[in-house]
Structure formats: structure tokens, C-alpha cells
VEXKOL-622104 format. One record per residue (C-alpha): residue number from 1; z, y, x. Coordinates in nm, 3 decimals, always signed. Layout:
N
num, Z, Y, X
NUM, Z, Y, X
...
// end
This chain:
68
num, Z, Y, X
1, -2.124, -1.937, +0.271
2, -1.834, -1.936, +0.515
3, -1.805, -1.558, +0.502
4, -1.703, -1.575, +0.136
5, -1.392, -1.773, +0.225
6, -1.246, -1.477, +0.419
7, -1.309, -1.224, +0.141
8, -0.993, -1.053, +0.023
9, -0.975, -0.802, -0.255
10, -0.766, -0.491, -0.294
11, -0.461, -0.484, -0.519
12, -0.395, -0.180, -0.739
13, -0.029, -0.088, -0.773
14, +0.119, +0.236, -0.910
15, -0.186, +0.445, -0.825
16, -0.228, +0.300, -0.476
17, -0.465, +0.048, -0.324
18, -0.307, -0.230, -0.122
19, -0.572, -0.360, +0.117
20, -0.501, -0.682, +0.307
21, -0.604, -0.673, +0.673
22, -0.722, -0.961, +0.889
23, -0.398, -0.965, +1.091
24, -0.187, -1.014, +0.772
25, -0.077, -0.652, +0.763
26, -0.159, -0.418, +0.475
27, -0.325, -0.079, +0.446
28, -0.176, +0.127, +0.164
29, -0.365, +0.433, +0.043
30, -0.381, +0.638, -0.276
31, -0.655, +0.565, -0.529
32, -0.716, +0.935, -0.593
33, -0.640, +1.282, -0.463
34, -0.414, +1.475, -0.443
35, -0.219, +1.258, -0.203
36, +0.155, +1.262, -0.253
37, +0.204, +0.997, +0.012
38, -0.020, +0.964, +0.316
39, -0.195, +0.631, +0.384
40, +0.005, +0.391, +0.600
41, -0.009, +0.040, +0.745
42, +0.261, -0.221, +0.709
43, +0.369, -0.492, +0.951
44, +0.288, -0.855, +0.869
45, +0.443, -0.917, +0.528
46, +0.383, -1.052, +0.180
47, +0.244, -0.867, -0.120
48, +0.592, -0.847, -0.273
49, +0.723, -0.686, +0.046
50, +0.442, -0.429, +0.042
51, +0.518, -0.342, -0.320
52, +0.888, -0.298, -0.250
53, +0.810, -0.083, +0.058
54, +0.581, +0.138, -0.150
55, +0.846, +0.166, -0.423
56, +1.102, +0.268, -0.161
57, +0.871, +0.532, -0.009
58, +0.794, +0.674, -0.352
59, +1.166, +0.692, -0.436
60, +1.231, +0.874, -0.106
61, +0.953, +1.119, -0.194
62, +1.111, +1.185, -0.535
63, +1.453, +1.238, -0.377
64, +1.310, +1.491, -0.132
65, +1.142, +1.680, -0.415
66, +1.470, +1.694, -0.611
67, +1.660, +1.816, -0.304
68, +1.419, +2.105, -0.245
// end
């Protein structure tokens, strides 16, 4: 039963899956295609930090689209 203690589930946020890793980093990837933002890993941080990083990356993506 010890293996159940280390089970971590994914968090859905704004169309992305936030997957906690064993080293306390996060893997962020889109739930579906087409991908607007490529999957990326974060450094060691909290869930709130991951969400704010994703929000920032999405805002940068929107700014680049408007500038084009």
C-alpha cells in the first residue's frame, strides 16, 4: 500500500494539464491538439507559481499574435 502514498494526480487549468513530477517540478502540456504552446517543464515551485507562469506564457503568446 505504500505506493499509493506517492500517487499524484494531474491538475487541469485553462486547457492544460499540470503534472507534478517526483523532483517537485511540473510538466505542463496541452489537453488537446492543436498546440498553441509547446509542452514545458518548470523548476521546483508551487501550484500557484505554475499557474501564474502558464498565464504569463499565454499572455505573451497573445501579444505576439496581436503584433503579427
